[in-house]
N, C-alpha and C positions, 0 to 999 in steps of 0.2 A: 505493499499499499504507500503510495505518494502523497503527501500532506502539501498540496499545492496552494492554500492561503488559510488564514484564520481570522475567526469573524473577529476578535481581540484586536486587530488593525486596521482601523479607519483608512488607512491609504490605501488598503486592497477592496473597498466597496467598489470603484469602478469596473475592478476587475468582475466582480463578483456580479454586479450588475448586467455586466456586457455577455458574460458567458452563463449565468441562471437566469437571468432577467426571462428571455424567449420558450425556455424550456417548462418553467415554472408555470407561465399563463397557459401552457398547453394541457397543465394537470387538473384533471377534472376535479380534484378537490379544491383549487386554490381559483377554480374558473370563475367567482362570485366576487372574488375581492379587486379592491380597486388597484391603481397602480401605486398609489400611494400607502395601499395597506403593502402591497407586494414589495416597496422600496422598505418599507420599516422591515419586514418578514426577512431580506437579504440580511440584515444584520444579523441574524442569529444563525446563519448557516457558516458551515465553512466547507471548502471543495475536496476531495478527495480523489485519489485514481487507482484503478487495479488493473493489472494484466489478466490477460485471456485465461480460462482455468482456475482464476483466485475464486476464493468460497467468501463470499462477503458475509454471510450469517449461517451459521449451522442448526439444525433442527434440533429440538429439546435444551439448546444450550440459552446461558445466561445473555442477556446485554438489553440497553435502553435506548440505541439510536434509532432514528428514523431516517431515509435515504430518500431522495428524488433524483431520478435517472436523469443528466442532463447529456451523454454522450453514451453510443454503446447498445448493446443488447446482453442480457441475464438470461436463466434459466433457474426456475422455481422447481424445486424439488420434495416429495414430502414422501417419507418409506422408500426413498430411491424409486418412487414414482414421479415422470415428467408430469408437472402439473400446466407447464405452458411456458411460455416465452415474455418478456416485458422489456420494455426500451425506453426512448425518449420521451417523457411527457408523464410515466408511470411510478409510483413512489410502492415501497414495500416497510415494515417496521414500526407499523402505528400502535399496532397492540402492546407491543413492548414499551414502547414509550409512554402510553397512559397509564396501563395497568400493569406492567410491569410484569408481563407474561412470559417464560419460557417462549422461544422461537418456534413459531407452529409448523416452521419449513427451510427449507435450506435453498441460499440464494446464490449460485455460481454464475461467474463472468464467462460469457462466449467470446466477445470480444474485449477488447479494450473498453474500461468501464469507469467514465467520471460520475460522481455524486456530489449531489448536495447533502451534507449531513445536519441532522437536527439533534442535538445530543439530549439528556434528560435536563443536564446543569444547565444549557442554554434557554432551553424549554423554560423551566424554572425562573429563569431571570429574567425571561418573556412576562411571565406572569407578573412577576414583582414590578418591572419597568413597564411594559405596556399591557395593563392586564385586561383594556377592551379587545385588543389584538389578539392576545391569546385565548380569550373568551370566543371569538371570531373562529379562530383556527380550529379550537375544541369541539365548535359546534358542526364546524366543517367536517370534520373526521367523524363524528357521529353518525351526520348524516350520509355518509359517504359507507359505511360500515352496514347502514340501516340498508340501504340500496343494494348492497352486497349479499345481505342476508335474504332479502327478498328474492333476487333473482337465485339462490342458491334453493332456497324453500321449494323455489317454482319447478325447479331441475330435479330434484330430487322427487317430489311430488309427481310428476310426469314419468320420471322412471320407475318409482313404484305401482302405480298404475298401471304401468305397460309391462312389468314383471311381477312383483310379487305384495300388493298391497293388503294388508292384514285386515281382514273380516272380523276379528274379536278381540275384544280388548285382554278380557281371562279366559284362561286354560285351565283345563281339568289334568294332570299328569300323575299318572300313578307310579310308585316306583317302592321298591321293600314292601310290597303288599298294601300300600296305603297313598290314598287317593288326597292330592292337594290343589289348591287353585294358585296360580301365578300368573303373572304380568305376559302378555305376548313380549316377544323378544327377551327373555330372563336365559342369561348363559346357560348351558349344563353344568358346569361347574360349580355354579351356584345351587344346584339342587341335589347334589350327590356328595359323599363323603370324600374326603383326601386320602383317605386309605381303608382298608380292608383288612383285618387280622395283622397289619402292619407291612403290608403291601401296597403298592400307591396305585391310586387310581389312573389310570392313563387316559382313556378315553372313555366311551359311551355307546351304552346299545341302546339307539332310538328307534322303536317301533322295531327292533331287534336288528337293526341296519346299525355298524358300525360306525361312529362318527365320533368327531372331535370335541372334546369337552367345550371350546368357543364357540361352538354350535348356538345359535338361540333358537328358543324355543316358537314353535309358530303354528302348531295345532296340539288338539287333545292328543297325549299318548303315552305309552309304558316307556319306561325310562330304567334302565338298570347300570352298574358299573361295570368296566372292564379293566382288568389288571392284566399283568404280565402273567399270572397264573393260568391263561386263556391263552391259545395259541394264535389267536385274532390281537391279544393285546401286545404280544412280544413283535407283533408286527407292526405296529403302532410305536412302539418305541424304535425299531430297528430303521425303520423308513426315516423319523424323524434324525436319529444319529448320522444316517447316510448324507441326510440335507446338510445338516450339522457341518459334516467334514468338507463336504464340494464348496459350500458359503465359506468356510476357513481358508479352504485350498484356494479359492479364486482371491480371495484377500491378502494371502502371504504370495501366492505367486498368479498374479494376472496373466501372464504372457503365454503360462501352459493350459494344457487342457486335463482334468482329471474326469475321470467317469467310474462310477460302480460295476464291478466287475460279480461274478457267479455267485451265490450264498456257498458256506460251506455244511450250513448247520449252526457252527458256533464262530461263526466270524464271514468277514464278505471279502470279496478280492477288489482292490482300489487299482486302475488303470492310472496311468500319467505319461500325457504326450506332450510335445510342442518344445520351445526353446529355452527353457529355464537353464538357469545356473546351476541350480542347488542341487546337491550330492543325495542320493536317498537318506540318509542319516539327518543332513541338514533340513530336510524337507518333512520329515516326519517329524521331530523335535518343533520346526516351528509352526507345523499345522496343528500338534498336539497341544502345543501353547497355544493356539488360536481361538482353537476348540472349548477350552475352559476357560479364557477369556469370556466367550459368547456365553459360557453358561453361566460365569459368574456376574454378569450382568442381565442375564435373565431375557434375552432377545427373545422376540415372539415368533412363533411360528405362524405365517399369516397364510390362509385359502381365500382366493382370488377366482372370480369368474370372468373370464376373458372371451370376446368372440373368437369366432375360428380365425377371421382372417389378423385381429389383432396377434393372435397366437403365435401364427406362421409367421408375419412380419418380423417378429420377437426374435425366434426360434431362427430363422434366415440372418438374422444380423450377427447372433450370436456363433453360428456355425452349425448348429443340431440338424444335420441334414436327417439322422431318423427321426425326431419329433416332427418335422415338416411334412415327411413321406407321411408319418402315420394321421396327421390329420386329413389329408387329403381323402381316408377312408371314412372320417368322424362323422358319426351318424347326428349329432347334436350340434344347437347352432350356437355352444359355448363351451366352451373347454373350461375344467379348473385348474388353479394354475398354484403352485405353492413356493415359498418365498422364505426365509430367514435373514434376509438381507439384499443383497443387490444381486443374486442369481435366481434364475426362476427356471421351475421345471415342472411337467407334468403331475397335476394333481390327481395320483392314482390310490391313493391310501390314507385313511385319516392323519392326521398329525397329535403330535402333544403340544397344548398349550402354548408351552414356552419352555428355553433350553434348560432352565434350573433343573426341573426334573429328572434331567439327562444324570446328573451326578446321584442318583439311587443306583447306578450301573456302572461299575468301574471298566469304561473300556480303554484299550489301548491300541495305537497303529505298531507295526512290524514289517519293516522292510524283509522281503520275501525276492527269490530267484526268478519270480514273472511278473513283478510288482512291488503292491503292500497288500497287508491284510491287515483288514481292521477287525479286532474281537469287539463282540460285543458287549460281551460282560454280566450276558444274562442268561447265558446259558452253562450252569453248572453243576448238573445231576449225574451228569453222564462223561465228565471229565475229571480224571486224576489230580492234575494238578488246576490252580483256581487262573482265571483269565491276567491276574496280577502278575508280574516276574517275583518270585520269591515266596508266593504265600504258600500257607501248610496246603498239604492235597487229603482231599476227604471221602476216606473208602465207601461205596454204597455199602448198603445196610444188606445185613447178610441173610438168605433163603432158609427157611427151615421145614424140615420134613413133618409129615404127621405125627410122625412117633418121635417128636422132638428131637433126633438126631440132625447135627449138621451136614450138609453136602461136602464134597473135598472143595477146599479152598480155591476160589476161582483165581485168576492170573488177574494183578491189577490192571483196569483199564487205560487206557492212552487216548489220548487224541488221534483222530484219523488223519491221515496225512494229506493234506487237502492238494499239494502239488499233483501227488502222484493221479489224484481222479482229474487236475486240471487239464494235466498232459493226457490221459488218455482223451478227451474231447478236440485233441488239436486236429487231430484228422477232418473229422467234421469240419472246422472251425476253417480249415484250408480251402476245401472244397467252396463251402459257400462264400467265403471271398472270394473266390475265382468265378462265382456266378453273380456276385453284388448283392449276394442276400446276407447283413451283415445286421439286419434291425428289422422288427417287426413290419415295419413302414416298407422296407425295400422289399419284403417277402409277401406283404401285400399287394406293392405293385409290380414285381414279375408276375403275382397273379393275374392282373389285371391284362398286363402286355402279353397274356398266353403261354408263360414257361412253367407250367403247373408241370406239366408232362414229366421237361426233363428236371426238375426239383425233382418228383419221385423216383424217376429212375436213377439219378446220380446217388440219392442217398439210401438206396435199396441196394444199390452195386457196391458202394461203400461197404455197407453191413455184409456183404457175402464175401467180399473181399480181406475183411476182417477177422471174421470167421475162419477163411480158408487158411490165413496165415497161423492164426492159434493152433489150427488143427494141424499143420505143417509141424511148427513146434513141437508140437505132441509127438507127431509120427518120426522125428529125425531122433527122439530119444524113445523108442522104442524098446522093450528090452529093460528098460530102468524105470522109463514110466509104469506104475502098476496101477495106481490109484489117481482121477480126477474128479478134483471137489470144487463144487461151483454154488457161489453166493452169492447174493443179491438182497436187496430190500424189496417190500411190496411192491407188484405191479411191472418189473422191468423188465420183463419179458422173457424170463428165463425158460420157461418151457417152451418157448418156440427157439430158441436160444439153441438149446438143448437139441431139439430134432434137426436144427441144421447143422449142429456142429458134430451130430451122430452122422449125417450123411456125410461130410465133408472126411470124416475119420474113414469111415468103410470106403471112399472111394480111394483112400491114403492105404485100406491094406489093412486097417483098426480096427476091431469090435468092440463098442463100447457095451456093458454091462450094465441096466440101471439099476439103483439101489436109493430108496427114498428116505431120508432118515426122518421122514413124520411118521414110519412105520414102527418107527423104534420107540414110541412114546408110551411112559410108565401107564398102570391103571390110573384113571383120574382121580380114586382116594389116594394113591402113591405120589402126586405128582406132588412138587415142592410148592411152597407159599410164599409172596413177598411180604414186604413190610406192613400193607394195608389186609394181611390175612387171607388174602384171594388168589386162586391158581396162578401161577405164570408158567404157561403152556411155552414161552420162548427162553425159558432157562435152560441154558445146556444141564442141569441136573433133571429137566422136565422129561430128559431120556432116559431109557434103561443102560447107561453106558455099558455095565457088565455083560448083559448081553448081545449089544452092538458091537463090541472090544472080541467078545469071543468068536463073531460071526465075521470078521473083518480079519483076525490072525485065520482062520480057518482057509477063509477063500484065498487068501495070496499065496497059504501054503498050498495051494490047487487042490484042496479040498471041495467036495460038492456040501453045501448047506441049504438047508429048508427054511429060508429067510422069514421074517416076522413080518405080521401084517398088524394095524390097528382099525380098531372098530370104533369109529369117530360119534357114532350113532350111541354106541351103549358106554365109550369111554373107556374100553376095556382092550389091554395088549394080547393080542394071539401071538405069542413065541414063533411057534411054527404054522402059521397060517398063511404065507406067500408062497413065494415061487422056488423052484429048486433051481440053482445056480451052480454052475462049476465056470473058474475061469481057465478058458483055454490059452494055447501058445500066445494068439495075437491078441486074447482080451484084454481090456484092461477095465478096471471098475469104475463107474462113473457116480459119485454121490453128490446130491441135491439137495440142500436144504441152506436154514439160517446159520448154522454153525459150520458150512464148510471151510472157513476160513481160521475155526480157531484149532490151534497146536493142539489141543486136548484131544481133537476126534480121532489121530491116529497116532498120539502118544504111546512108545512102547512097540509100536506095530510094524513101522517102517522107517527108512531112512528118510530124511530130508527130501532128499534128489531123489526118491521114488514116486513121490506126491506131486502134482498141478495141478495149483489152483487157480480159480477163475473166479476174478469180482464182474461183476453186470451189475450196472444202472445205465438210466438215463443222465449225462451231465453238460448236457451244453443246451445255453439256453439264451434266446433272440434278449435283446434290448428293445423297451418303446423310446428310452432318451438316456441322459448321464444319469439320472439317479434311479429311474424304474425298469424290470426286466425281469421275465416270467421266471418264474422260480420253478425249480422239477419236481420238488415234492408235491406241489400241483399237478403238474402233467400227471404224477402217478396216481394221486388221487383219484384223479378225471377219469384217467384208464380203468381204475379200480370199480368207480360207480359203475361206467356202462357195462365192464364186463358183469359183474355181480347181479346189475338190473337183466341182463340178458339172459346170462347161464346159470345164475343162484337162489333169483327171488329175492335177491337184496335189494334193498330202496338203496336211495341217495342220502335219507336221513342216519339209517343206520350205520352206513360206513363213514360217513363225515363224523360221526359221534365216537364210533370204533376207531379212528386213523391217529389220534393222539397218542393210544397206546400200542398202535403198531408202530409210529414213530419211535415211541419210548424204546420198545424191542431193539428197534434197528440201531439206534444207537448204542446201547449196554452189550447187543451180542454180534456185531457185524464191523461197524465202522472201526472200533478198537482195533480191530485185527486185518484192518486194509493192508499192512505191510508187508502180510504172507502173502498177498497175491503174485502169481507168475505173471499173470496176464490181467488186464483190462480191459472188457469190454463198454463201449458207449453205445447203449440202447437209442439214443434220440432218433427222434424223426422230426423232420424239424416243419413238416408240412402237419404233422399229426394234430395240433388245436384245431385246426379248419377242417377235419375229418371227425374229430373226436367231439367236436361242434353238434354237428348233425344231430345226435344222437343225445348229448351231455345235457343240451337246454332243456331239452322236455323236460328229462328225469329232475334236473334240478328244479323246476318249476313245481315237481309234485311235494316238494318240501314246503309243509305249511308254515306261515308266515310266524305264528306264536309257537314255533317249536324250537327248540336250543342249537337246533343246526342250522337254522336258516341263516344267521350271520355270515357263514362260511357257504353256504349255497348262493349269496346273493351274491357275494363276493366272485365267486367261479364265474358266474355268468356275465358279469363285468368284463372278467378277464379274456373269456373265448370270443365274447362281442366286438373285441379289437382285433378279429381275426375276419378273414374273406372265406366264406363258406366252401369248404371244396368237398363233392359228393364222394363215395369211398368206390364207384366204379373202376378208377385206376388204379388202388391200392392191388399190388399183387396178390396172390394166395399165400405163398410163402412169408409175405413180411409179419414182421413180430406185431405190428398193429391189429393184424387180423386175429389174434389172440383175446383182443378185447373188445372188437365189432364183429366179432363173427365172420362166418364165410374161408374160416383156414383150408388150404391143403392140405395142411396135418389133422391125425387123429391125435385129441388127448383124453 
């Protein structure tokens, strides 16, 4: 800032008159002043200059000066939103001058800016020396503010009439079994407790849909709290944490681009590109510090509605092409947008009301081989070490048999190896990049332009090639590999994978003999129980390990064994109710089940080199923009919903409610042993959400709105709605997808 002249120097009055007089005469505030009054008013001003880019006033900052623009142009900003430009003949800062209010907006110089400043001290001097002039000026200020308020009220009224004019003043809200009457517009956070049993309330279920606590109530509704004990509550926290990281990264490194990658269950990949000079350690340190600062100042998470054109223009300017392409197929006229500062992203999940709530979960960022990992800090039940370095580990509660005896000591759980899973999806990412399918928007664009058939063919071809490579690796070790173990989480496509791997092995002259671990369950009343006293059918101790080991030892010695079978309807084990099996010279035993990666499965039976373990799951997820992407867990749940509705008469509601227990079993019994896998198979089919949508949309609509599963069913419908529909005609009969939608060429 340059001070050009001061009001205490009478010799400069001619300069002020020449410079400021014409500009002040154009200001609507002083339009009714006589030349004599303008002359007297000039005596209380001083002239200041600012360069382009200078911030004259800062939103929410203290300040008592008012300014009149003499030369140049400036921009008004509020919460980083552009409110418009002001130029010669305009003024700002009147509320700070008169009422001592904090600055309501920021003013940034777009060009060289010359201003006439009226300080609070000079205004007080005017009141003492020329009270009539001070009164005249104050009356003009009040009149000007009144005109602005009327215009604003008329504009808001028109907007409300077009969008959401409230129909009632008072509403009935039912929460916790009680109905209370509240005013329309009351924020949900005022109607819910801050915590439940020590867990902070992160969001709300309004009419059984997850929404932010900062949502105003606009109709009669049922309301309940959402904490991180619910999987949808975890999504709210993690989504907010991801947005906070992107904002912090933008402030620390504005020249680079930071995007969120796939989730690993307890952490999320973070990708950084651009010309930043910061090394990874420095970047982590500075971004973490900035995130903590934003938490300390309790920055608000804002949710706004933009028109599609506004959002498209914004993303074009920022270079987020994936979001631009997605908006091309947007059905709605408005786009939900979220921000906690300067950076905006698509709003696809409710957010925390403000950043301070993130302090309840000790997140941290760590450099990794292919980027960074953002550790959520809210996933502690299946991890041996805490997400904070140096924290004490907490062993899982022991299982107890009905007779009171403790099962054999399980190995300590460990974290999944996220880099291994990321590498498994590399082949999928390469061919998708070659076809230009790098986001959901790009995929939709490819569908519009007629590339669906090629995407299906290449995706299925990649699967076949990878299965063939795994079969070749096993075949090259014939004579050494005696047992193949295959494990993967629910709805990974294990059954079809085994069918296709069997074909490829037979082509190579290897004959696999199947044996299902599920046939070796203990009788139901002998099954181990968890800490809640419920049967834990997914625990290793749920198997009749002694019988299984006896059969495995005899089989690998070349003996003939009548295998076990489990009667699920009766909950009883039939130790010799299965097929009679003998392993010949070209035979390998193929074991399929949740514990296929667990070293205890074949401990003391075979050398490690004689066992080939395969892990299968979908691992590739397309992004919507820099913040949002498809979650592979959601893909598996959609697969399961469609399959079970088709083949097992299990509806979507039951599957959704069962899903958290399924996921807990996977985290406890599969992912801790991921480093035991000799091969990883990514069962992702990038086009499958478009095909699954044909079936899943109706099945999800079958979930009643008052059902506990509705919140997830509603979110999944919103997810698949972002994909262009593809009918299953072109899906080949050998596809893994056929296992779930029907029409497979294999017999199951």
